[in-house]
ZAMARGU-4260 file (C-alpha; in steps of 0.2 Angstrom, whole numbers, plus 5000, padded with zeros to 4 digits):
<rodrens>
0) 4978/5146/4996 | 4989/5155/5008 | 5008/5152/5008 | 5006/5145/5026 | 4995/5131/5020
5) 5005/5128/5004 | 5021/5125/5015 | 5011/5114/5027 | 5004/5103/5013 | 5021/5103/5004
10) 5030/5096/5020 | 5016/5083/5022 | 5016/5077/5004 | 5034/5078/5002 | 5037/5067/5018
15) 5024/5054/5012 | 5033/5054/4995 | 5050/5051/5003 | 5044/5037/5014 | 5034/5029/5000
20) 5049/5030/4988 | 5060/5022/5001 | 5048/5008/5004 | 5046/5005/4986 | 5065/5003/4983
25) 5066/4993/4998 | 5052/4980/4995 | 5050/4980/4976 | 5062/4966/4972 | 5054/4955/4986
30) 5037/4953/4978 | 5033/4939/4967 | 5014/4942/4966 | 5008/4960/4967 | 4992/4966/4973
35) 4978/4973/4963 | 4983/4989/4953 | 4968/4999/4954 | 4958/4998/4970 | 4946/5011/4977
40) 4959/5020/4987 | 4972/5020/4972 | 4958/5027/4961 | 4956/5041/4974 | 4974/5046/4973
45) 4974/5046/4954 | 4959/5058/4955 | 4969/5069/4967 | 4984/5069/4955 | 4972/5074/4940
50) 4965/5088/4950 | 4982/5094/4955 | 4988/5094/4937 | 4972/5104/4932 | 4975/5117/4946
55) 4993/5119/4940 | 4987/5128/4924 | 4978/5141/4934 | 4985/5159/4930 | 4985/5164/4948
60) 4997/5152/4955 | 5012/5157/4966 | 5029/5148/4967 | 5023/5140/4983 | 5007/5133/4973
65) 5019/5125/4960 | 5030/5117/4974 | 5015/5110/4983 | 5008/5104/4966 | 5024/5096/4962
70) 5026/5087/4979 | 5008/5082/4978 | 5011/5073/4961 | 5027/5065/4968 | 5017/5059/4983
75) 5003/5052/4972 | 5016/5044/4960 | 5025/5036/4975 | 5009/5029/4982 | 5005/5021/4965
80) 5022/5014/4963 | 5023/5006/4980 | 5014/4989/4979 | 5008/4976/4991 | 5010/4958/4988
85) 5018/4942/4993 | 5035/4934/4990 | 5047/4921/4995 | 5053/4930/5011 | 5037/4938/5017
90) 5022/4949/5014 | 5022/4968/5010 | 5007/4978/5016 | 5006/4997/5015 | 5024/4997/5009
95) 5030/4989/5025 | 5039/4971/5024 | 5034/4957/5036 | 5044/4941/5036 | 5034/4925/5035
100) 5039/4921/5053 | 5030/4937/5059 | 5014/4930/5050 | 5004/4920/5063 | 4989/4915/5050
105) 4981/4919/5034 | 4964/4917/5026 | 4956/4922/5010 | 4939/4928/5004 | 4935/4927/4985
110) 4925/4941/4977 | 4918/4943/4959 | 4934/4950/4951 | 4947/4950/4966 | 4952/4941/4981
115) 4956/4948/4998 | 4970/4939/5008 | 4970/4943/5027 | 4986/4941/5036 | 4987/4940/5056
120) 5004/4948/5060 | 5014/4948/5076 | 5016/4964/5085 | 5031/4974/5083 | 5027/4984/5099
125) 5039/4976/5113 | 5027/4983/5126 | 5012/4974/5119 | 5018/4958/5112 | 5000/4950/5112
130) 4993/4965/5101 | 4991/4956/5084 | 4986/4965/5069 | 4976/4960/5053 | 4982/4967/5037
135) 4973/4964/5020 | 4980/4963/5003 | 4968/4963/4988 | 4974/4952/4973 | 4967/4953/4955
140) 4957/4940/4947 | 4970/4934/4936 | 4982/4930/4951 | 4969/4921/4962 | 4976/4904/4958
145) 4994/4908/4959 | 4991/4916/4976 | 4981/4902/4983 | 4994/4889/4977 | 5009/4899/4983
150) 5001/4901/5000 | 4996/4883/5001 | 5013/4877/4996 | 5024/4889/5007 | 5012/4894/5021
155) 4999/4880/5021 | 5001/4876/5040 | 4997/4894/5044 | 4980/4894/5035 | 4966/4897/5047
160) 4948/4902/5046 | 4945/4920/5053 | 4929/4928/5058 | 4922/4939/5045 | 4922/4958/5051
</rodrens>
């Protein structure tokens, strides 16, 4: 891989790592119930980390290759550490914190070994205040009862059946 692409990927992975580590330290203590540890996307990132580690043992690596590989591993680590979930103050999705007053409604769908909880969130775009977004958090089977109980007790009035997409 050329030095140019190593620098480009280093900047991208380094930037994502910094953002996700910042979000992790900002939101980690606010979570009471965390999302499912291994979902399809997270398994994909673990595979990227494994391939990167294997590539580091190549005999033809340059300094830029090692920098890119290190930043890629930091990026994967930060994405694995930053968790979604719910807490007393609000919900965390994609490492971003939303207060409960920004949550308009929630709904859930139980699956075989997990549960998806959908949150309809207020728009943060001042120019488009009616542009709501729906975010999903996938919880593990062992946390299903706690999530339902927590949301029913604390946000019960916001429970609303949503159309399946």
